[in-house]
N, C-alpha and C positions, 0 to 999 in steps of 0.2 A: 280628086279633092285637092285643094290648095295646101301645100306643105312648105312653110316658110323656110325651114332649114334646107330643103332641097333647092328651092328657088335661089337662096343666097349663095349656094355653092356654084350655081350657073353664072352668076353675075361676073362680068369682066372688070378688071381694074382700069377701065378706059372712060373717057368723057362720054356723057350721054344724057338722055332724059328717061326718067322712070314714070310709069303711069300706073296708078293704083286704082283698081276697080272694086266696086261694092258688090253685094250679093245679087243684084239685078243686072250685073255686068255694066253698070253705069260708071263713068270715070268720076272718081271722088277726089283725086289729087294728082297733080302733075308737078314734078320737080326736076331740077337739073343737077348734074354732078360732074366734078372734075374726075372723080373716081367712083363709078357706080357701085362697086362692091362695098367700099367704105361708107359711102353716104347712105345707101339703103340699109345696110347692116345697123347703122346707128339708130334707126327707128326701133329696132328690136332688142338692142343690147343695152341701151341707156337705162339706168335705174331712176334717174331724176327727170322724167319726161314731163313736159307741160301738159295741162289738161287737154289742150287741143290735140296734141300728138297722141295721147292716150286714147282719146275718142276716135281719132283717125285709124290707129292700129287695130282697134276693136272691129272696125267695119271693113277691113281689107279682105276681099275674097279672092283676088287674083292680082298678079303683078306682071306688067309687061315693061320692056325697056327698048330703047333705040340707041345704038352706039353711033356716035358722030366723030368727026376728026379732031375738033378743038372744043375748048370750053365756050368760046364765042358762038360756035355752031349750036351748042347745047342751049345757050341762053336764047338765041333766036327761035329755035324749035319750041322750047318751053313756052315762050311768049305767045307764039302762034297757036299752040295747042290749048293754052289757057283761054285765049280769046275765042277759039272755036267751040270748046266744050264747057266753059265756065264751071269748073269742078267745085263742088260744095265746100271743100276744105282749103281752096286757094282764095286768098282775100284780095 
């Protein structure tokens, strides 16, 4: 079962792309980060989340990530993954 506290502990403080999956293992969101640990943690630690973020967080069933060398690499990978999977919460 997905345990967000355990997953957050595993995240490195490096650039990369995070991929959030829904209950049916579908990709629901793809994001990039200069620091994966800080960025992904922000979804779960903020108290003043937007309605979109609140809805997204409720539907996360799994979290994967890909570490890359630079923030630019993360931007390119994010762009390609969004085009490929067209996640529900990416606009």
